[in-house]
C-alpha positions as CSV (number, residue, x, y, z in Angstrom):
1,M,178.9,76.1,130.5
2,A,180.5,79.6,132.1
3,P,177.7,81.7,133.4
4,V,176.7,84.8,131.1
5,G,179.4,87.6,130.7
6,S,182.1,85.2,132.5
7,V,185.5,84.3,131.0
8,S,185.7,80.5,130.7
9,P,188.2,78.2,131.1
10,C,189.8,76.7,128.5
11,P,192.7,74.0,127.4
12,R,196.2,75.2,127.5
13,G,197.7,76.4,124.4
14,P,197.8,79.6,122.3
15,E,194.6,79.3,120.5
16,R,191.5,80.8,121.0
17,R,188.2,79.4,119.9
18,L,184.6,80.1,119.3
19,S,181.8,78.7,121.2
20,S,178.3,79.7,121.6
21,V,176.7,81.1,124.5
22,S,173.7,79.5,125.2
23,A,171.4,76.7,123.4
24,L,170.3,79.6,121.3
25,A,173.3,79.4,119.8
26,P,173.8,82.7,117.2
27,M,175.8,84.9,119.3
28,T,179.1,83.6,119.7
29,R,182.0,84.5,122.2
30,L,185.3,84.2,122.7
31,D,187.3,81.8,125.6
32,Y,190.2,83.7,126.7
33,C,192.9,81.2,126.9
34,D,196.6,83.2,127.0
35,E,197.1,86.0,129.9
36,P,196.8,89.0,128.5
37,P,199.5,91.6,127.6
38,A,200.9,94.1,129.7
39,F,199.2,97.2,129.4
40,G,201.1,99.8,127.3
41,H,202.9,99.1,124.0
42,E,202.4,95.7,124.1
43,M,198.7,95.6,124.3
44,L,199.0,97.2,120.9
45,K,199.1,93.2,119.1
46,L,195.0,93.7,120.2
47,F,194.3,96.2,118.1
48,A,194.2,96.9,114.6
49,F,196.0,100.2,114.7
50,D,198.6,101.0,111.5
51,P,202.4,101.0,113.4
52,N,202.9,104.7,112.2
53,Y,199.4,105.8,114.0
54,V,199.8,107.2,117.5
55,N,196.5,107.3,118.9
56,L,195.8,110.0,121.5
57,N,192.0,109.9,120.4
58,H,190.4,106.9,121.3
59,G,187.4,109.0,122.8
60,S,186.1,110.3,119.3
61,Y,185.8,107.4,118.0
62,G,186.7,104.4,120.1
63,S,188.8,101.3,119.5
64,L,187.6,97.6,118.8
65,P,190.1,95.2,120.3
66,L,190.7,92.1,117.9
67,P,189.4,90.0,119.8
68,V,186.0,91.4,119.7
69,L,186.5,92.0,116.3
70,A,186.4,88.5,116.0
71,A,183.7,87.7,118.0
72,C,181.4,90.4,115.6
73,N,183.1,89.0,112.6
74,A,181.6,85.3,113.4
75,L,178.5,86.9,114.8
76,T,178.2,88.4,111.3
77,M,178.8,85.1,109.6
78,R,175.6,83.6,111.8
79,V,173.3,86.4,111.1
80,E,174.4,85.6,107.2
81,S,174.2,82.2,107.2
82,N,170.5,82.6,107.6
83,P,169.0,85.8,108.3
84,D,165.5,84.8,108.8
85,L,166.1,82.5,111.3
86,F,168.4,85.5,113.3
87,V,166.2,88.0,113.1
88,R,162.7,85.8,113.5
89,I,163.6,83.4,116.0
90,H,167.1,84.8,117.9
91,Q,167.5,88.6,117.7
92,T,165.1,89.4,120.7
93,A,166.7,87.2,122.8
94,L,170.1,88.5,122.2
95,I,169.1,92.1,122.4
96,T,167.7,91.5,125.6
97,E,170.6,89.3,127.1
98,C,173.0,92.4,126.3
99,R,170.4,94.9,128.0
100,E,170.8,92.9,131.3
101,L,174.3,93.1,131.1
102,I,174.6,96.6,130.4
103,A,172.1,97.1,133.0
104,K,173.9,95.6,135.7
105,F,177.3,97.4,134.9
106,V,175.5,100.6,135.2
107,N,173.0,99.5,138.3
108,A,169.6,99.9,136.2
109,K,166.8,97.7,135.9
110,T,167.0,96.2,132.6
111,D,163.4,97.6,131.5
112,E,164.6,100.8,131.7
113,I,167.7,100.2,129.1
114,V,167.5,100.1,125.7
115,L,170.0,100.0,123.0
116,V,170.1,103.1,120.1
117,R,172.8,103.8,117.5
118,N,174.7,106.5,119.4
119,T,174.4,109.0,121.9
120,S,173.1,111.8,119.5
121,H,170.4,109.1,118.1
122,G,168.9,108.7,121.7
123,L,168.9,112.2,122.8
124,N,167.4,113.3,119.7
125,T,164.7,110.7,120.7
126,I,164.7,112.0,123.7
127,M,164.4,115.8,123.3
128,R,162.2,115.7,120.6
129,S,159.5,113.3,122.3
130,F,158.8,116.4,124.6
131,D,155.6,117.9,123.7
132,W,156.8,121.2,123.8
133,N,155.2,124.3,124.5
134,P,155.5,128.6,124.4
135,G,157.6,129.4,127.9
136,D,159.2,125.9,127.6
137,V,162.7,126.0,128.9
138,I,165.7,123.9,127.4
139,V,169.1,124.5,129.6
140,T,171.8,124.1,127.9
141,C,176.2,125.1,128.5
142,N,178.7,126.3,126.3
143,T,180.2,123.5,126.5
144,T,177.4,121.2,125.1
145,Y,178.4,118.9,122.3
146,D,177.9,120.9,119.3
147,A,175.3,118.4,117.7
148,M,173.2,118.3,121.2
149,S,173.4,122.4,120.6
150,A,172.2,122.3,117.4
151,L,169.2,119.9,118.6
152,A,168.1,122.6,121.0
153,R,168.4,125.5,118.7
154,F,166.3,123.1,116.1
155,I,163.5,122.5,118.6
156,R,163.6,126.2,119.8
157,D,163.0,126.7,116.1
158,G,160.1,125.1,116.1
159,P,156.6,126.2,116.1
160,T,156.1,126.3,119.9
161,H,159.4,128.2,120.2
162,P,160.8,127.6,123.7
163,H,163.6,129.4,124.8
164,V,167.2,128.2,125.0
165,S,169.1,129.4,128.2
166,Q,172.9,128.6,127.9
167,F,174.6,128.6,131.2
168,V,178.1,129.0,131.2
169,I,181.6,127.4,132.4
170,Q,185.0,128.7,131.9
171,W,188.2,126.5,133.3
172,P,189.7,126.8,135.6
173,T,186.8,126.1,138.0
174,S,185.7,123.4,140.4
175,H,182.9,121.2,140.7
176,A,181.6,122.9,144.1
177,E,181.4,126.4,141.8
178,I,179.9,124.7,139.1
179,V,176.7,123.5,141.1
180,A,176.3,126.5,143.3
181,R,176.3,128.6,139.8
182,Y,174.0,126.0,137.9
183,R,171.9,126.2,141.4
184,D,171.8,130.2,140.5
185,H,171.3,129.8,136.9
186,L,168.0,127.2,137.3
187,R,166.7,129.1,140.2
188,A,166.7,132.6,137.8
189,I,164.4,131.1,135.0
190,P,160.8,132.6,135.3
191,R,158.5,129.8,136.3
192,H,155.1,129.8,135.5
193,S,152.3,126.5,136.0
194,G,152.6,123.8,133.3
195,Q,156.0,124.7,132.2
196,K,158.3,122.2,131.2
197,V,162.4,122.6,132.2
198,V,164.8,120.6,130.6
199,A,168.4,120.5,131.6
200,M,171.1,118.8,128.8
201,I,173.8,118.3,131.1
202,D,177.6,116.7,130.1
203,S,178.4,114.2,132.4
204,V,181.5,114.0,130.8
205,T,182.2,116.9,128.4
206,S,184.0,116.3,124.6
207,V,185.5,119.6,124.8
208,P,187.2,120.2,127.2
209,G,187.5,116.5,127.9
210,V,186.4,116.5,131.6
211,L,184.5,115.2,134.3
212,M,181.0,117.1,135.2
213,P,179.6,116.9,138.6
214,W,176.2,115.5,137.1
215,Q,174.8,113.3,139.9
216,E,174.8,116.6,142.3
217,L,173.3,118.6,138.9
218,V,170.4,115.8,139.0
219,K,170.0,116.3,142.5
220,L,169.4,120.3,141.6
221,C,167.0,119.5,139.1
222,K,165.3,117.4,140.9
223,E,164.9,119.9,143.8
224,E,163.9,122.5,141.1
225,G,161.2,120.9,138.7
226,V,163.3,120.3,136.1
227,Y,164.0,117.2,133.7
228,S,167.4,115.9,133.5
229,V,168.6,114.8,130.1
230,I,172.4,113.3,130.6
231,D,174.6,113.3,127.9
232,G,176.9,110.4,129.3
233,A,178.9,109.6,125.2
234,H,182.0,109.3,127.1
235,S,180.8,108.0,130.8
236,I,180.7,104.0,130.2
237,G,183.6,102.7,130.2
238,Q,185.8,105.5,131.2
239,E,183.9,106.8,134.8
240,P,184.0,104.2,136.7
241,N,181.0,102.8,139.2
242,I,178.3,104.4,137.3
243,D,174.8,104.2,139.3
244,L,171.8,105.2,137.5
245,G,169.6,103.3,140.4
246,K,171.5,105.6,142.9
247,A,171.7,109.0,141.0
248,D,168.3,108.8,139.3
249,P,168.4,111.2,136.3
250,D,165.6,111.0,134.2
251,F,167.4,110.5,130.8
252,W,171.2,109.1,130.4
253,V,172.5,108.1,127.1
254,S,175.7,106.8,126.5
255,N,178.2,105.3,124.0
256,C,179.1,102.0,124.2
257,H,182.0,101.9,121.2
258,K,183.5,104.8,122.7
259,W,185.3,103.8,126.1
260,L,183.5,100.2,126.8
261,F,185.5,98.7,123.3
262,A,181.7,97.5,121.7
263,K,181.6,97.8,117.9
264,R,180.8,101.5,116.1
265,G,177.6,102.2,116.4
266,C,176.2,101.0,119.6
267,A,174.8,103.2,122.5
268,I,172.6,102.5,125.5
269,M,169.6,104.6,126.2
270,F,168.1,104.7,129.7
271,V,164.7,106.3,130.3
272,A,163.3,105.9,133.8
273,E,160.1,104.3,134.5
274,R,158.8,107.3,135.7
275,N,159.4,109.1,132.0
276,Q,158.8,106.0,129.5
277,G,155.6,107.8,128.9
278,I,157.2,111.3,127.5
279,V,159.1,108.9,124.9
280,R,156.2,107.7,122.9
281,S,157.8,106.2,120.2
282,S,161.2,104.8,119.0
283,F,162.9,106.3,116.2
284,P,161.9,105.3,113.4
285,T,158.5,104.3,115.0
286,A,158.0,100.7,115.3
287,K,155.1,98.5,114.5
288,V,154.5,97.9,117.8
289,Y,153.7,101.4,118.6
290,I,150.6,101.6,121.0
291,T,148.6,104.8,120.9
292,P,149.2,106.8,124.6
293,S,145.5,106.7,124.9
294,D,145.2,102.8,124.7
295,R,147.5,102.2,126.6
296,V,147.6,100.1,130.0
297,F,150.3,102.4,131.2
298,P,152.5,105.3,130.0
299,G,155.2,102.8,129.3
300,E,153.5,100.2,127.9
301,S,155.8,98.8,124.6
302,F,158.6,100.9,125.3
303,V,161.6,98.4,125.4
304,E,159.5,96.5,122.6
305,Q,159.8,99.2,119.7
306,Y,163.4,99.3,120.6
307,N,164.1,95.7,120.2
308,W,162.7,96.0,116.2
309,N,162.2,99.2,114.6
310,G,163.6,98.3,111.2
311,T,166.4,96.3,109.7
312,I,169.7,97.4,111.1
313,D,173.8,95.4,111.4
314,F,172.5,93.3,114.9
315,V,176.2,93.2,115.2
316,P,176.9,96.5,117.1
317,P,174.5,96.3,119.8
318,L,175.8,92.5,120.6
319,S,179.1,93.2,120.8
320,I,178.5,94.8,124.3
321,K,178.8,91.1,125.8
322,P,182.4,90.1,123.9
323,A,183.5,93.7,125.0
324,L,182.7,93.1,128.7
325,E,184.3,90.1,128.2
326,F,187.3,91.6,126.9
327,R,187.2,93.8,129.9
328,K,187.1,91.2,132.4
329,W,190.2,89.4,130.7
330,I,192.3,92.3,130.7
331,G,191.9,93.0,134.6
332,G,188.4,94.7,134.9
333,E,187.1,98.2,135.3
334,A,189.6,99.0,138.6
335,K,192.4,97.9,136.8
336,I,191.4,100.1,133.6
337,S,190.6,103.0,135.1
338,E,193.6,103.2,137.5
339,Y,196.0,103.0,134.4
340,C,194.1,105.1,132.2
341,H,193.8,107.8,135.0
342,D,197.5,107.5,135.9
343,M,198.5,107.9,132.4
344,A,196.1,110.9,131.6
345,M,197.6,112.3,134.8
346,R,201.3,111.9,134.2
347,G,201.1,112.2,130.4
348,G,199.2,115.4,130.4
349,A,201.9,116.8,132.9
350,Y,204.6,115.9,131.1
351,L,203.1,117.0,128.0
352,A,203.0,120.3,129.3
353,T,206.5,120.4,130.5
354,M,207.5,119.6,126.3
355,L,205.5,122.3,125.3
356,G,206.3,125.0,127.9
357,T,202.3,125.5,129.0
358,R,199.7,124.0,131.2
359,V,197.4,121.3,132.2
360,M,193.9,122.5,132.7
361,D,193.3,120.1,135.7
362,P,196.7,119.9,137.3
363,K,194.5,118.8,140.7
364,G,192.6,115.9,138.7
365,E,189.5,117.2,140.0
366,F,187.7,117.1,136.2
367,T,190.4,114.1,134.7
368,L,188.9,110.9,133.9
369,N,191.2,109.5,131.3
370,M,190.9,112.2,128.7
371,V,193.7,115.4,129.6
372,N,193.7,118.9,128.5
373,V,197.3,120.2,127.5
374,Q,197.3,124.5,126.3
375,I,198.6,124.2,122.8
376,P,201.4,127.3,122.4
377,L,199.6,128.7,119.7
378,P,200.0,132.7,119.6
379,P,196.8,134.7,120.1
380,S,197.1,136.4,116.9
381,V,195.7,132.5,115.6
382,A,192.3,133.4,116.0
383,P,189.6,130.3,116.3
384,S,188.4,128.9,113.0
385,N,187.4,126.0,111.7
386,A,190.3,126.6,109.4
387,V,192.7,126.4,112.3
388,T,191.2,123.1,113.2
389,D,191.0,121.9,109.9
390,A,194.7,122.6,109.4
391,F,195.6,120.6,112.9
392,N,193.9,117.5,111.6
393,Q,195.3,117.7,107.7
394,K,199.2,117.9,109.3
395,M,198.8,115.3,112.3
396,L,196.9,112.8,110.5
397,S,198.5,113.4,106.3
398,P,201.4,114.3,107.1
399,T,203.9,115.0,104.2
400,N,207.1,115.2,105.8
401,R,206.9,112.5,108.6
402,K,206.0,109.1,108.7
403,Q,203.9,109.0,112.0
404,I,200.6,109.8,112.4
405,V,199.3,111.4,115.3
406,S,195.5,111.8,116.6
407,A,194.9,114.4,119.5
408,G,191.4,116.4,119.7
409,I,192.6,119.9,119.2
410,Y,189.8,122.7,120.5
411,Y,189.5,126.5,121.5
412,H,188.1,127.1,125.1
413,N,188.7,130.5,127.1
414,G,191.2,132.1,125.3
415,A,193.3,129.9,124.7
416,W,193.9,126.3,122.1
417,W,194.0,123.2,123.3
418,T,194.7,119.3,122.7
419,R,192.9,116.5,124.3
420,C,194.3,113.7,124.6
421,S,192.7,110.3,125.5
422,A,194.8,107.7,127.4
423,Q,193.9,103.9,127.3
424,I,195.1,100.6,128.0
425,W,198.2,100.4,125.3
426,T,199.4,104.5,126.2
427,E,203.2,103.2,127.2
428,A,203.9,104.1,130.7
429,S,207.7,104.4,130.0
430,F,209.0,107.3,129.7
431,L,205.6,108.7,128.2
432,E,206.4,107.8,124.5
433,D,203.2,108.7,123.3
434,F,203.5,111.9,124.6
435,E,206.5,112.7,123.8
436,V,205.6,112.0,120.3
437,L,203.0,114.2,120.4
438,A,204.7,117.1,121.9
439,G,207.4,116.9,118.6
440,V,204.3,117.0,116.4
441,L,202.5,119.2,118.1
442,L,205.6,122.2,118.3
443,E,206.1,121.3,114.7
444,V,202.3,122.0,113.3
445,V,202.2,124.6,115.9
446,Q,205.2,126.4,114.2
447,E,204.1,125.7,110.7
448,I,200.3,127.1,111.3
449,T,201.4,129.8,113.0
450,Q,203.7,130.8,110.2
451,E,200.7,130.2,107.5
452,F,198.0,132.0,109.3
453,Q,200.0,135.2,111.0
454,A,200.9,135.8,106.9
455,S,197.2,135.4,105.8
456,L,196.5,137.9,108.5
457,V,199.3,140.5,107.6
458,H,197.5,139.5,103.4
459,K,193.9,140.7,104.5
460,Q,195.4,143.5,107.0
461,H,197.0,144.9,103.4
462,A,193.9,144.1,101.3
463,S,192.2,146.2,103.3
464,R,193.9,149.4,103.1
């Protein structure tokens, strides 16, 4: 039997077979018999996409490879064949195996890693665990994910009313400038004895889709006595060589169903051992919860609470293993990262040329596998949900063309942008996917400009 997480040799032939990974047997894995397809459109045969769908928005919801889906379906059948046996005998051991694999992947201790449903779930668990007092401060950013900004406001609106301090970033900028300004921002916060300051930091922001210097910001937090809570939703599987042991954040959460190719929804939550007493309870609270005053040590029962806190579909967290196997089979982390980053840089430059605009980060300091390109929408079209809804409707449900194209649309620093996610199926030859997106965007921009400018003129006349 091959080591856990490895790709086993197999007999010749095109078939792929399922086999158990251990004597426990309820979890299945794939033995990859064939050479993988080449990166580019050849990879599309390993995904279930509609043939008319051009997916440049992988970063939002992830995309499940068919081999991983097959492993998930086989595991579902195993669970359903005897739910009692699975839950009472096998589930904890299998969850532990996945925690061990993913802890090694990010260089963390196994018992600092637990599995949760998504990054928002994990960050809510962490932030709601602090005992907030008047005068405490939550540091956010104007680029903090919307739901996390709402979480900070929700905590602020509670009975103790901690203050929310927003750090503002506008591109163009640089990592060095962000670090310097963030240090100044932290030092400008009035401090007093017993006060908690908690910084919510994105490792890769959602919009714009950019890599932040989060490790350096964690260092600043340590220097200034600030807790670091890292929103790593877009990191695992996109950001290479993650080393939590070296970076040493206080808390770090990342979705495995985005860039790692696991099944939705699945995320890992890292809580440094020194802080496990802060996260006193899972959500929902598990039956193994121990009152803090009765604990032998502050983090007692931390891991056990997340092994079982209610009935869920256990397949998504257990899909971490086949996802890692799939990544190894297609070439491994370095090959995936290099290809996707190259596609993002080349595709973004090509798209900007086609649109007659610019790339947000032409030097690549902030770019991993997502690239941000300005859309030629005139300033008269002001930012609103109506505009983004119109883009989504016209791109995803067109009435006059067969091709469906998906890419993120957002407004930042006085301009409209598209966030494009490059992936292993993005075609390198002629950058075909970006060319399709350019044609659709030019068409949709023209339609939206006409519609919203006409609406603006109508409102102006109506107000006279």
